[in-house]
C-alpha positions as CSV (number, residue, x, y, z in Angstrom):
1,M,79.6,-29.5,-23.7
2,F,77.2,-28.4,-26.4
3,K,74.2,-29.3,-24.3
4,D,75.6,-27.3,-21.4
5,Q,76.2,-24.3,-23.6
6,L,72.7,-24.6,-24.9
7,K,71.3,-24.8,-21.4
8,L,73.3,-21.8,-20.3
9,H,71.9,-19.7,-23.2
10,F,68.4,-20.9,-22.3
11,I,68.9,-19.7,-18.7
12,V,70.2,-16.3,-19.9
13,F,67.2,-16.2,-22.3
14,I,64.9,-16.7,-19.3
15,W,66.5,-13.8,-17.4
16,G,66.1,-11.6,-20.4
17,F,62.4,-12.5,-20.4
18,T,61.8,-11.2,-16.8
19,S,61.3,-7.6,-17.9
20,I,58.6,-8.7,-20.4
21,L,56.8,-10.8,-17.8
22,G,56.9,-7.9,-15.3
23,N,55.5,-5.6,-17.9
24,E,52.6,-8.0,-18.7
25,I,51.5,-8.2,-15.0
26,S,48.9,-5.5,-14.6
27,V,49.8,-4.3,-11.1
28,P,52.7,-1.7,-10.5
29,A,56.3,-2.6,-9.9
30,V,56.3,-2.6,-6.1
31,E,53.4,-5.1,-6.0
32,V,55.0,-7.3,-8.7
33,V,58.2,-7.5,-6.6
34,F,56.2,-8.2,-3.4
35,Y,54.4,-11.2,-5.0
36,R,57.5,-12.4,-6.8
37,T,59.6,-12.5,-3.6
38,L,56.7,-14.0,-1.5
39,V,56.1,-16.8,-4.0
40,S,59.9,-17.4,-4.4
41,S,60.4,-17.5,-0.6
42,I,57.6,-20.1,-0.2
43,A,59.0,-22.2,-3.1
44,L,62.6,-22.1,-1.7
45,A,61.3,-23.0,1.8
46,A,59.7,-26.1,0.3
47,I,62.9,-27.0,-1.5
48,V,65.1,-26.5,1.6
49,F,62.7,-28.7,3.5
50,L,62.6,-31.4,0.9
51,L,66.4,-31.4,0.6
52,K,66.6,-31.6,4.4
53,K,68.9,-28.6,4.7
54,K,69.2,-26.6,7.9
55,F,67.5,-23.2,8.1
56,T,69.4,-22.2,11.3
57,L,72.4,-19.9,11.1
58,K,73.8,-17.3,13.5
59,W,71.5,-14.3,13.7
60,R,74.2,-11.9,12.4
61,I,74.7,-14.0,9.2
62,V,70.9,-14.2,8.7
63,L,70.7,-10.4,9.2
64,N,73.4,-9.9,6.5
65,F,71.5,-12.0,4.1
66,I,68.2,-10.2,4.8
67,L,69.9,-6.8,4.4
68,T,71.4,-8.0,1.1
69,G,67.9,-9.1,0.1
70,I,66.6,-5.6,0.7
71,L,69.1,-4.5,-1.9
72,V,67.7,-7.2,-4.2
73,G,64.2,-6.0,-3.6
74,A,65.1,-2.3,-4.3
75,H,66.9,-3.5,-7.5
76,W,63.8,-5.3,-8.8
77,I,61.4,-2.5,-7.9
78,L,63.5,0.0,-9.9
79,F,64.0,-2.6,-12.7
80,F,60.3,-3.2,-13.2
81,A,59.4,0.4,-12.7
82,S,61.9,1.4,-15.5
83,A,60.3,-1.2,-17.9
84,K,56.8,0.0,-17.0
85,I,57.2,3.8,-17.2
86,S,59.6,3.7,-20.2
87,K,60.3,0.9,-22.6
88,I,61.8,-2.6,-22.0
89,S,64.6,-1.8,-24.4
90,I,65.5,1.3,-22.4
91,C,65.5,-0.7,-19.2
92,L,67.7,-3.4,-20.6
93,A,70.2,-0.9,-22.1
94,G,70.6,0.6,-18.6
95,M,71.0,-2.9,-17.0
96,A,73.8,-3.7,-19.4
97,T,76.0,-1.5,-17.3
98,T,75.9,-3.9,-14.3
99,T,79.3,-5.5,-15.3
100,L,81.1,-2.2,-15.3
101,F,79.5,-1.1,-12.0
102,T,80.8,-4.3,-10.6
103,A,84.3,-3.6,-11.9
104,F,84.3,-0.3,-10.0
105,L,82.5,-1.4,-6.9
106,E,84.5,-4.6,-6.3
107,P,87.8,-2.9,-5.6
108,V,86.1,-0.6,-3.1
109,I,84.3,-3.4,-1.2
110,K,87.3,-5.8,-1.3
111,K,89.8,-3.0,-0.9
112,S,91.8,-3.8,-4.0
113,K,93.3,-1.6,-6.8
114,I,91.1,-0.3,-9.6
115,K,92.4,-1.5,-13.0
116,W,93.2,1.0,-15.7
117,Y,91.3,-0.9,-18.4
118,E,88.1,-0.9,-16.3
119,V,88.3,2.9,-16.1
120,L,88.8,3.1,-19.9
121,L,85.9,0.8,-20.6
122,G,83.8,2.8,-18.1
123,L,84.5,6.0,-20.1
124,V,83.4,4.2,-23.3
125,I,80.2,3.1,-21.6
126,I,79.5,6.6,-20.4
127,S,79.8,7.7,-24.1
128,G,77.2,5.1,-25.0
129,L,74.9,6.3,-22.3
130,Y,75.4,9.9,-23.4
131,T,74.4,8.8,-26.9
132,I,71.2,7.2,-25.6
133,F,70.3,10.2,-23.4
134,H,70.9,12.5,-26.4
135,F,68.6,10.6,-28.8
136,E,66.0,9.4,-26.2
137,F,65.7,12.3,-23.8
138,D,62.0,11.5,-23.3
139,H,63.1,8.3,-21.5
140,V,65.6,9.9,-19.1
141,L,63.6,8.8,-16.0
142,G,63.3,5.2,-17.2
143,L,67.0,4.9,-18.1
144,S,68.0,6.6,-14.8
145,L,66.0,4.1,-12.8
146,A,67.6,1.2,-14.8
147,L,71.1,2.6,-14.0
148,I,70.4,2.8,-10.3
149,S,69.0,-0.8,-10.5
150,A,72.2,-1.9,-12.3
151,F,74.3,-0.3,-9.5
152,L,72.3,-2.2,-6.8
153,A,72.6,-5.4,-8.8
154,A,76.4,-5.0,-9.0
155,W,76.5,-4.3,-5.2
156,F,74.5,-7.4,-4.1
157,S,76.3,-9.6,-6.6
158,I,79.7,-8.8,-5.1
159,L,78.3,-9.5,-1.6
160,N,76.9,-12.8,-2.8
161,S,80.2,-13.8,-4.4
162,Q,81.7,-13.6,-0.9
163,Y,78.8,-15.4,0.9
164,T,78.7,-18.4,-1.5
165,K,82.3,-19.3,-0.6
166,V,81.1,-20.1,2.9
167,Y,77.4,-20.7,2.9
168,D,74.9,-22.8,0.9
169,P,73.6,-20.8,-2.0
170,V,70.1,-22.1,-1.6
171,I,69.9,-20.9,2.1
172,I,71.4,-17.5,1.0
173,T,68.7,-17.1,-1.6
174,F,65.9,-18.1,0.7
175,Y,66.8,-15.5,3.3
176,E,67.5,-12.9,0.6
177,M,64.0,-13.5,-0.9
178,I,62.6,-12.9,2.6
179,G,64.7,-9.7,2.8
180,A,63.4,-8.5,-0.7
181,C,59.8,-9.2,0.3
182,L,60.4,-7.3,3.6
183,C,61.8,-4.4,1.5
184,C,58.4,-4.1,-0.3
185,V,56.5,-4.4,3.0
186,L,58.5,-1.6,4.6
187,F,58.2,0.5,1.5
188,F,54.4,0.1,1.3
189,P,53.5,3.0,3.6
190,I,55.8,5.5,1.8
191,Y,54.7,4.1,-1.6
192,Q,51.0,4.4,-0.7
193,N,51.3,8.1,0.4
194,T,53.6,9.2,-2.5
195,F,53.8,7.0,-5.6
196,A,50.7,4.7,-5.6
197,A,47.9,5.8,-8.0
198,N,45.1,7.3,-5.8
199,G,46.9,6.1,-2.7
200,I,45.9,2.5,-3.3
201,I,48.2,-0.5,-3.1
202,Q,47.0,-2.8,-5.9
203,L,47.2,-6.4,-4.6
204,D,44.3,-7.9,-6.6
205,L,45.6,-10.1,-9.4
206,S,43.7,-11.5,-12.4
207,L,44.1,-15.1,-13.5
208,S,46.6,-14.0,-16.3
209,D,48.6,-12.0,-13.7
210,W,48.9,-15.1,-11.5
211,V,50.1,-17.2,-14.5
212,F,52.8,-14.6,-15.4
213,L,53.7,-14.2,-11.7
214,L,54.2,-18.0,-11.2
215,V,56.4,-18.2,-14.3
216,L,58.4,-15.2,-13.1
217,S,58.8,-16.6,-9.6
218,I,59.2,-20.3,-10.2
219,V,60.9,-20.4,-13.7
220,C,62.8,-17.1,-13.8
221,T,63.8,-17.0,-10.1
222,V,63.9,-20.5,-8.5
223,Y,64.6,-22.7,-11.6
224,A,67.1,-20.3,-13.2
225,F,69.0,-20.0,-9.9
226,Y,69.3,-23.7,-9.5
227,A,70.2,-24.3,-13.1
228,G,72.8,-21.5,-13.1
229,I,74.5,-23.0,-10.0
230,E,74.4,-26.6,-11.3
231,I,75.9,-25.7,-14.7
232,M,78.9,-24.0,-13.2
233,K,80.1,-27.4,-12.1
234,R,81.1,-28.1,-15.7
235,I,81.5,-24.6,-17.3
236,S,84.0,-22.0,-16.1
237,A,82.8,-18.9,-14.3
238,F,84.4,-16.8,-17.1
239,N,82.3,-18.6,-19.7
240,V,79.1,-18.2,-17.6
241,N,79.7,-14.5,-16.9
242,L,80.5,-13.8,-20.6
243,T,77.2,-15.5,-21.7
244,V,75.2,-13.7,-19.0
245,N,76.3,-10.4,-20.6
246,L,74.0,-11.3,-23.5
247,E,70.9,-11.0,-21.4
248,P,70.1,-7.4,-22.6
249,V,70.6,-8.5,-26.2
250,Y,68.1,-11.4,-25.8
251,G,65.7,-9.1,-23.9
252,I,65.7,-6.3,-26.5
253,I,65.3,-8.7,-29.4
254,M,62.3,-10.4,-27.6
255,A,60.7,-7.0,-26.8
256,V,61.0,-5.9,-30.4
257,I,59.5,-9.2,-31.7
258,L,56.6,-9.2,-29.2
259,Y,55.7,-5.5,-29.1
260,G,56.8,-4.4,-32.6
261,E,56.6,-0.7,-33.2
262,K,55.9,0.0,-29.6
263,E,59.5,-1.1,-28.7
264,Q,61.2,0.3,-31.8
265,M,63.7,3.0,-30.9
266,S,65.8,5.6,-32.8
267,A,69.0,4.7,-34.6
268,G,70.9,6.7,-31.9
269,F,69.5,4.4,-29.1
270,Y,70.8,1.2,-30.9
271,F,74.1,2.8,-31.6
272,G,74.5,3.8,-27.9
273,T,73.4,0.3,-26.8
274,I,75.9,-1.4,-29.2
275,I,78.7,0.8,-27.7
276,I,77.7,-0.4,-24.2
277,L,77.4,-4.1,-25.2
278,I,80.7,-4.1,-27.0
279,S,82.4,-2.7,-23.9
280,V,80.7,-5.2,-21.6
281,L,81.6,-8.1,-23.9
282,T,85.2,-6.9,-24.3
283,Y,85.8,-6.6,-20.5
284,P,86.1,-10.4,-19.7
285,Y,88.5,-11.0,-22.6
286,L,90.6,-8.0,-21.7
287,D,90.6,-8.9,-18.0
288,K,91.7,-12.5,-18.7
289,M,94.4,-11.4,-21.2
290,I,96.0,-8.8,-18.9
291,T,95.7,-11.1,-15.8
292,K,97.6,-13.8,-17.7
293,R,100.3,-11.3,-18.8
294,E,100.8,-10.1,-15.2
295,R,101.1,-13.7,-13.9
296,R,103.7,-14.4,-16.5
297,K,105.7,-11.4,-15.4
298,I,105.5,-12.5,-11.7
299,E,106.7,-16.0,-12.8
300,V,109.6,-14.6,-14.7
301,L,110.6,-12.4,-11.7
302,N,110.4,-15.4,-9.3
303,K,112.7,-17.5,-11.5
């Protein structure tokens, strides 16, 4: 159990490292995501072939996976853009809201009731975001991009939670990586004419860029995905989700260690981030406690 817990924290540590890797690659965010999803697609195709799994599915199912992959691609573009134009700490503070976006989106997508404590924690998180905006107004754009990225992450996570009940997660990820890569390709013309520096798409990578890119694609995407799925055979989903919430904490700590003064923020930023993280970490415990209490009430009424 200790080894599994250690492995789980290592996986979350890897995910927290993605913003740093993306920041170290010299090309802009769109190009980073294009290469990341292209390399991941090729690697996953090789894995599917070696494991002798079937690629073929009904075209409507494949289309759903590819469309979800486009959400993934947009999420990553905004994620890396936030880290590059602002600071890694700002980006990860915004991404810490993913859990609460999930709490509000899931009832809408699954047509269930919104829980009162989710609304309460949402208001607390808004106060944390207000604190960050107040003290770090120069980073409004970076934080805004991170918040939109977190919203998209919550959206495709809910969709994937439904897909994995029926389909092989490896096949799902393979088609979603294709969709994410397609997202970049479709966005290239708009990007070139509006956002790209001097109207140039920067696809030339240095040797160090390729090293960081391969680590990002193989270790942070393919390996972390496999390891995360495998470890859930022995550790509860609640435990996994609770640990994943520590990703921004690990990322911010690593950014401060690696970049020093460049990543140091005001006291107000850290205060706002702590408010968000406490809310996020409180949510699973509160949800579990209230769900148990409701089940007991139903059991009493049925007796």
